[in-house]
LODO-345839 format. One line per 2 residues: number of its first residue (from 0); their letters; for each residue x, y, z of C-alpha. Coordinates in steps of 0.1 Angstrom, whole numbers. Each point is the difference from the previous one (the first is absolute). Layout:
N
NUM = A = X,Y,Z ~ ...
END
This chain:
510
0 = MS = 1366,351,1407 ~ 23,11,-27
2 = ST = 21,-32,3 ~ -30,-22,-7
4 = TV = -1,-16,-34 ~ -34,-5,-17
6 = NS = -15,-6,-34 ~ -34,-3,-16
8 = AP = -20,-33,3 ~ 1,-27,-26
10 = SD = -34,-12,-13 ~ 2,-37,9
12 = PE = -2,-5,38 ~ 19,-33,0
14 = RQ = 28,14,-21 ~ 3,30,23
16 = QG = 20,-21,24 ~ 27,-7,-25
18 = AT = 0,35,-14 ~ 6,17,33
20 = SE = 20,-25,20 ~ 25,-18,-23
22 = PN = 32,22,0 ~ 13,-17,-32
24 = AE = -32,0,-20 ~ 5,4,-37
26 = HP = -21,32,-2 ~ 2,16,35
28 = PV = -24,28,8 ~ 13,35,-5
30 = NI = 6,16,34 ~ -17,34,3
32 = PV = 1,24,29 ~ -31,-2,22
34 = NK = -11,36,-5 ~ 1,-3,-38
36 = VA = -22,-31,-1 ~ -23,14,26
38 = SE = -8,29,-23 ~ -7,-23,-30
40 = KD = -15,-32,15 ~ -25,-8,26
42 = EI = 22,-27,16 ~ 37,-4,7
44 = IV = 17,-34,0 ~ 28,-4,26
46 = TW = 31,-19,-12 ~ 36,-4,12
48 = DG = 20,32,6 ~ 24,-8,-27
50 = EN = 22,-30,-5 ~ 16,3,35
52 = DA = -32,2,21 ~ 9,-16,33
54 = EN = -36,-13,3 ~ 4,-21,-31
56 = PQ = 8,-36,12 ~ 25,-3,-29
58 = NW = 20,28,16 ~ 4,-16,35
60 = ST = 35,-7,11 ~ 15,-34,-9
62 = SF = 3,-9,36 ~ -36,8,7
64 = KS = -12,-19,-31 ~ 21,-30,12
66 = WV = -16,2,34 ~ -35,1,-16
68 = TF = 10,-29,-23 ~ 10,-20,30
70 = QL = -33,5,17 ~ -19,-9,-32
72 = SM = 21,-31,-4 ~ -6,-11,35
74 = LA = -37,3,-5 ~ 2,-22,-31
76 = FA = 22,-25,19 ~ -24,-3,29
78 = AS = -29,-7,-24 ~ 18,-25,-21
80 = LA = 15,-18,31 ~ -35,-5,13
82 = SS = -8,-21,-31 ~ 24,-28,7
84 = II = 10,1,37 ~ -29,-23,8
86 = AP = 8,-25,-27 ~ 23,-23,21
88 = AN = -28,-5,24 ~ -24,-15,-26
90 = DT = 2,-36,14 ~ -5,13,36
92 = IA = -29,21,-10 ~ -16,-28,-21
94 = AY = 2,-23,31 ~ -15,27,22
96 = LG = -28,9,-23 ~ -7,-35,-12
98 = VG = 5,7,-37 ~ 21,-17,-27
100 = EE = 34,13,-13 ~ -16,11,-33
102 = VV = -25,21,19 ~ 24,17,25
104 = VL = 20,14,-30 ~ -29,25,-1
106 = NV = 15,20,28 ~ 27,11,-25
108 = SL = -21,0,-31 ~ -28,21,14
110 = YV = 25,25,13 ~ 15,3,-36
112 = IG = -36,2,-14 ~ -4,30,23
114 = FA = 31,14,-16 ~ -19,-2,-33
116 = VG = -32,17,12 ~ 15,27,22
118 = PL = 20,20,-26 ~ -32,6,-20
120 = VW = -11,22,29 ~ 32,13,16
122 = AP = 18,10,-33 ~ -28,23,-13
124 = LS = -5,14,35 ~ 36,10,1
126 = EI = -6,20,-31 ~ -28,18,17
128 = WG = 11,5,36 ~ 37,-6,-2
130 = RR = 25,-27,10 ~ -2,3,38
132 = IS = -37,-6,4 ~ 0,-28,-25
134 = IL = 28,-19,18 ~ 1,7,37
136 = PP = -36,-7,11 ~ -3,-32,-20
138 = MF = 34,-12,15 ~ -13,7,35
140 = VL = -31,-21,-8 ~ 23,-28,-13
142 = AL = 15,-2,34 ~ -35,-3,16
144 = FS = -10,-28,-23 ~ 33,-18,7
146 = IG = -10,1,37 ~ -34,-14,-11
148 = TA = 18,-29,-17 ~ 21,-7,31
150 = TS = -31,-2,21 ~ -21,-21,-24
152 = KN = -16,-32,12 ~ -12,-15,-32
154 = AQ = 8,-2,-37 ~ -25,25,-11
156 = SV = 14,28,22 ~ 36,-8,-10
158 = FI = -8,1,-37 ~ -22,31,1
160 = TR = 25,20,21 ~ 29,-11,-23
162 = FF = -20,12,-30 ~ -6,34,14
164 = SG = 35,2,13 ~ 11,-3,-37
166 = VF = -26,26,-11 ~ 13,26,24
168 = GS = 37,-10,-2 ~ 0,5,-38
170 = SA = -2,37,5 ~ 37,3,5
172 = VS = 11,-25,-27 ~ -21,17,-27
174 = NV = 6,37,9 ~ 36,2,12
176 = NA = 15,-3,-35 ~ -22,29,-12
178 = AL = 10,20,31 ~ 37,-5,-9
180 = GD = -8,14,-34 ~ -13,31,18
182 = IW = 33,8,17 ~ 27,-14,-22
184 = SR = 10,12,-35 ~ -2,-25,-28
186 = EV = 38,-3,-1 ~ 2,-10,37
188 = RG = -33,-17,5 ~ 13,-33,-13
190 = TA = 24,-3,29 ~ -27,8,25
192 = VS = -25,-24,-15 ~ 27,-27,0
194 = LY = 5,4,37 ~ -37,1,6
196 = AV = -5,-32,-20 ~ 25,-18,22
198 = CV = -24,7,30 ~ -31,-11,-20
200 = VG = 16,-32,-11 ~ 20,-4,32
202 = GP = -32,-4,21 ~ -12,-32,-17
204 = TL = 35,-15,-1 ~ 9,8,36
206 = GP = -34,-7,14 ~ 3,-38,1
208 = TI = 33,1,19 ~ -14,25,26
210 = GS = -32,-20,3 ~ 18,-33,5
212 = AI = 21,15,28 ~ -32,13,17
214 = LV = -18,-33,-5 ~ 27,-22,17
216 = NP = 3,24,30 ~ -18,-18,28
218 = HM = -11,33,15 ~ -16,12,-32
220 = GW = -17,-22,-26 ~ -19,8,-32
222 = RW = -22,28,14 ~ 32,20,6
224 = TE = 7,2,-37 ~ -30,23,-2
226 = YI = 7,18,32 ~ 35,8,-12
228 = TA = -15,12,-33 ~ -23,23,19
230 = II = 29,14,21 ~ 22,7,-30
232 = NF = -29,17,-19 ~ -9,22,30
234 = AV = 36,11,4 ~ 5,8,-37
236 = VA = -33,19,-2 ~ 8,20,31
238 = LA = 34,10,-14 ~ -15,10,-34
240 = YF = -29,19,16 ~ 24,24,18
242 = CM = 28,1,-25 ~ -14,-5,-36
244 = PE = -14,31,-17 ~ -25,0,-29
246 = MY = 17,-2,-33 ~ -26,-3,-27
248 = PP = 4,33,-20 ~ -37,8,-7
250 = VV = -8,-4,37 ~ 30,21,10
252 = LK = -10,27,-24 ~ -36,-2,11
254 = RK = 11,7,36 ~ 22,28,-12
256 = AQ = -30,16,-17 ~ -21,-3,31
258 = RL = 28,15,21 ~ 5,29,-24
260 = RK = -37,8,1 ~ 1,4,37
262 = QT = 32,20,0 ~ -10,24,-28
264 = GN = -38,0,1 ~ 0,-5,-38
266 = QK = -27,-25,-6 ~ 8,-3,-37
268 = LY = 31,-21,9 ~ -6,-37,-4
270 = HP = 14,-32,-14 ~ -20,-23,-23
272 = HE = 4,-30,24 ~ -24,18,23
274 = RI = -27,-3,-27 ~ 1,-38,-4
276 = KL = -35,-13,4 ~ -4,-25,29
278 = DL = -36,-11,-4 ~ -5,-37,1
280 = KS = -6,-4,-37 ~ 32,19,-9
282 = IV = 21,-20,24 ~ -13,-33,-13
284 = TK = 0,8,-37 ~ 32,21,-2
286 = QL = 23,-6,29 ~ -7,-36,12
288 = SR = -4,-14,-35 ~ 32,16,-13
290 = PI = 24,-29,8 ~ -23,-26,-16
292 = KM = -6,23,-29 ~ 38,4,-4
294 = LL = 5,-38,1 ~ -26,-5,-27
296 = IE = 7,29,-24 ~ 37,10,6
298 = PM = 21,-24,-21 ~ 32,4,20
300 = VT = -17,-4,34 ~ -15,-32,-13
302 = CI = 32,-14,-14 ~ 21,9,30
304 = AF = -26,-13,24 ~ -3,-34,-16
306 = YA = 38,-4,-1 ~ 6,12,36
308 = SF = -29,-22,12 ~ 16,-32,-11
310 = VY = 33,7,18 ~ -18,13,31
312 = AI = -21,-32,2 ~ 32,-20,-1
314 = LY = 12,18,31 ~ -30,-10,20
316 = LT = 1,-35,-14 ~ 32,-5,19
318 = LE = -19,4,33 ~ -15,-34,-7
320 = VF = 27,-17,-21 ~ 30,7,24
322 = PI = -17,-18,29 ~ -6,-30,-23
324 = VF = 36,-1,-10 ~ 17,7,33
326 = TE = -25,-11,27 ~ -18,-30,-16
328 = ER = 28,-14,-22 ~ 31,10,19
330 = KY = -15,-2,35 ~ 15,33,12
332 = SP = -13,17,31 ~ -23,30,-5
334 = VV = 26,27,5 ~ 27,-18,-21
336 = AS = -26,-7,-27 ~ -8,37,-3
338 = LP = 36,11,-5 ~ 0,-6,-38
340 = FL = -24,30,-2 ~ 31,20,9
342 = GL = 13,-12,-34 ~ -29,18,-16
344 = FI = 8,31,19 ~ 37,-1,-10
346 = GV = -12,-2,-36 ~ -22,30,6
348 = LC = 30,20,12 ~ 20,-12,-30
350 = AL = -27,15,-23 ~ 10,34,14
352 = CI = 33,-3,-18 ~ -18,-6,-33
354 = NL = -25,27,3 ~ 24,26,15
356 = GN = 24,-9,-28 ~ -26,11,-25
358 = QP = -3,35,16 ~ 29,17,-18
360 = RY = -14,-12,-33 ~ -35,12,9
362 = IK = 13,34,11 ~ 20,4,-33
364 = KC = -31,-8,-20 ~ -21,25,19
366 = RA = 26,28,-4 ~ 2,-8,-37
368 = AN = -38,5,-2 ~ 3,34,16
370 = GK = -13,-11,34 ~ -31,-18,-13
372 = PV = -7,-34,15 ~ 12,-30,-20
374 = PE = -19,-30,15 ~ 15,-24,-26
376 = AR = 34,5,16 ~ -14,-18,31
378 = LP = -7,-32,-19 ~ 34,-16,-9
380 = PL = 5,-15,35 ~ -33,-19,-5
382 = AI = 18,-23,-25 ~ 27,-8,26
384 = GA = -26,-7,26 ~ -20,-22,-23
386 = VL = 31,-22,-7 ~ 9,-2,37
388 = MV = -36,-11,8 ~ 1,-28,-25
390 = IG = 34,-13,12 ~ -12,1,36
392 = LF = -32,-19,-5 ~ 15,-28,-20
394 = WF = 30,-2,24 ~ -22,-1,30
396 = GW = -23,-26,-14 ~ 27,-25,-9
398 = NA = 23,4,30 ~ -26,1,27
400 = AP = 0,-37,8 ~ 17,-11,33
402 = KY = 27,-19,-19 ~ 14,34,-11
404 = PW = 19,23,23 ~ -22,26,17
406 = IL = 21,29,-14 ~ -12,-7,-36
408 = PC = -37,9,5 ~ 11,29,22
410 = IA = 22,14,-28 ~ -30,-5,-24
412 = AV = -21,21,24 ~ 26,28,-4
414 = FI = -6,-1,-38 ~ -38,0,5
416 = GA = 2,30,24 ~ 23,19,-22
418 = GF = -21,-6,-31 ~ -32,9,17
420 = NT = 12,32,16 ~ 18,12,-31
422 = IF = -33,-3,-19 ~ -21,14,29
424 = QQ = 20,31,5 ~ 2,10,-37
426 = CI = -37,-6,-5 ~ -7,25,28
428 = NY = 25,25,-13 ~ -15,-2,-35
430 = LV = -36,6,12 ~ 10,30,21
432 = DV = 20,14,-29 ~ -29,-3,-24
434 = YG = -30,10,22 ~ 14,27,24
436 = LY = -29,13,21 ~ -21,-30,-9
438 = AA = 28,-24,10 ~ -19,-12,31
440 = SA = -29,-11,-22 ~ 23,-16,-25
442 = TA = 19,-20,26 ~ -33,-8,17
444 = AN = -11,-17,-32 ~ 33,-19,0
446 = TF = -4,-10,36 ~ -36,-11,-5
448 = LR = 9,-25,-27 ~ 32,-13,15
450 = SL = -16,-5,34 ~ -28,-20,-16
452 = MA = 25,-23,-16 ~ 22,-2,32
454 = SG = -30,-10,20 ~ -11,-28,-23
456 = LP = 34,-17,-7 ~ 8,-9,36
458 = MV = -34,-17,4 ~ 8,-25,-29
460 = AR = 37,-3,10 ~ -3,-29,25
462 = PM = -23,-22,-21 ~ 21,7,-31
464 = FH = 34,-6,15 ~ -12,-30,20
466 = KL = -15,-17,-31 ~ 26,9,-26
468 = GV = 31,3,21 ~ 21,30,6
470 = GP = 21,-4,-32 ~ -28,-4,-25
472 = AM = -22,26,17 ~ 27,26,1
474 = SI = 10,-8,-35 ~ -35,9,-12
476 = LG = 4,35,16 ~ 35,2,-14
478 = GV = -14,-8,-34 ~ -26,28,3
480 = AA = 28,24,10 ~ 21,-12,-30
482 = LM = -29,7,-23 ~ -2,35,14
484 = LP = 37,8,-7 ~ -9,20,-31
486 = VP = -23,23,20 ~ 26,25,12
488 = FL = 13,4,-36 ~ -35,4,-13
490 = LM = -7,27,26 ~ 32,18,-10
492 = KF = -10,0,-36 ~ -37,9,3
494 = SL = -1,21,32 ~ 0,33,-18
496 = PL = -28,-9,-25 ~ -21,-14,28
498 = RK = 6,31,22 ~ -12,22,-29
500 = KS = -34,-17,4 ~ -3,11,37
502 = TF = -27,23,11 ~ 15,6,35
504 = AP = 36,6,-11 ~ 2,12,-35
506 = VP = 35,0,-15 ~ 15,35,-2
508 = KD = 6,12,-35 ~ 37,6,-10
END
C-alpha cells in the first residue's frame, strides 16, 4: 500500500481524466502517501506509482508496444480492406441483382457512410470503457455482417449489410490512432502512426487486386470477397482478444483502484473514471455528441477535417476511375486492370520516407520546448503531400488515354498515393498531439467528415468521367487540389492561435 500513489480529486469530472492519467501533463498532481491523504481527505485518488510504473502503458517494453501496434494495425487493415475488396465485382453484382452500374456503387459508398456514422459511437465509448471493448466486439460483428452480404439474395440485403459492416468496421479505423497515443510517447508516436496509416490506406488500395483475383477464380466468385473478409476479421479479432491488453490510461487506473480496494480493504481508494455518469442523457449529451461538438466548435479539428476529407475522397474516387481507364478504355482483364492500384500502394509506402524524415525535426522541436508537444512541427510534410497530390491528379488525367503507355498513369498513381498518405498521416499525428485523451473523439470527427465525402464522390465519378472525359474531369479535381495548396502553410501559421481557442485542449502556458 505504501507504493501506491494518490492525490486529491479535481473538481471537474471530465478534466479528472487528464489530471490523473497524462504523465506529461503541464501541471501533474502532487503525489502524496496514502496514509497522509487518508487522514486529511475523505477519498484517495489512485495514480501511477511514479514515472516508471510498469502498469503505465507508456512504460511497456518497446518490443511489447510493437506487438500491440501490429495487432492494432491489422485490425485497421482488416476493416479498411473490407471497404474495397468487393469493388471489382460491381458489374457481376449489378447483373445478379438487376440494378444499374450507378446503383451498385452503393455497396462501397454505403460502407464508407457507415465509416462516417460508426466513429460517433465507438470513439466516445472508447473514452468510457476503453479501447478493447470499443474495437473487438464491433469488429466481430463486422465479420458477421460480411457473411450476411455474402449470403444476400437481393439488392436491399446487400446494401443494408454493407452499411452496417461499415458502421462496425469503423471502430478500428477511428480508435486505433488514439490507442497508439496511449502507448507511445510523443517523440516516437509519429513512427507508429505512420506504420498504422500504411495499413489503413493499404486496405482500400490492395482490396481491388485481391477482389479481382477472387472474382476470376472459377471456384469462388463475388460472394467469396465477403467470405474472405469475414475470415480475415475473425482471425485478427481472435488474435487481439487473447494477446492485446487494455491500454487507455483512465480505464487501467480504474481497474488498479478496484484491485487495490480488494487487496487493502480501503474503500477510500478510487479513480475519477469510476465516477463517470453513464445514464442515457449523459451518454447522449456528453460522450456521443463530443465528436460532432468538436467538429463544430474546435477550429483545428474543423480545418484538418475538411482538408483531410478532400484527399481521402480522392482515394475512394480511384475505385471507380481506375476501372474506366484500364478496363473500359484499355480493355484489360479484371486482374490486370486492378494492378495499377499497386501504384497507389507504392506511393503510400513512399510517404513513409517523407513522414519518417520529419521525425528528427519534430523530436528536436519537442526537446527545445522542454518535452511539451509541438503539434505545429507535424505540419510541414503536408505541403509536400499537397504538391505531390496536384502533380499526380493532372498527370493521371492527361496520360490515361490508351494512346499513352500504361506506365504513365501508373506512375501518376504513385504520386497520388504518396500525396494522400503524407497528408493523412500528419493530420492524424497532429490531432493526437493536440487532444491527447480526447484523441479518439477528435479523430472520429475527422473520420465522420472524410467518410461522408469519400462516400459521395464515387457515386458521381462514373457519370462525371463518362460525360467529361478522364482528362477534363481529373483536371477539375486537380484544380481544386491546386487551389488548396496554400492550406498547409496557413495551418502552420495559424495553428497556435486556433489551438488557443480550444475548449478540449487548451494550449499550455509557457
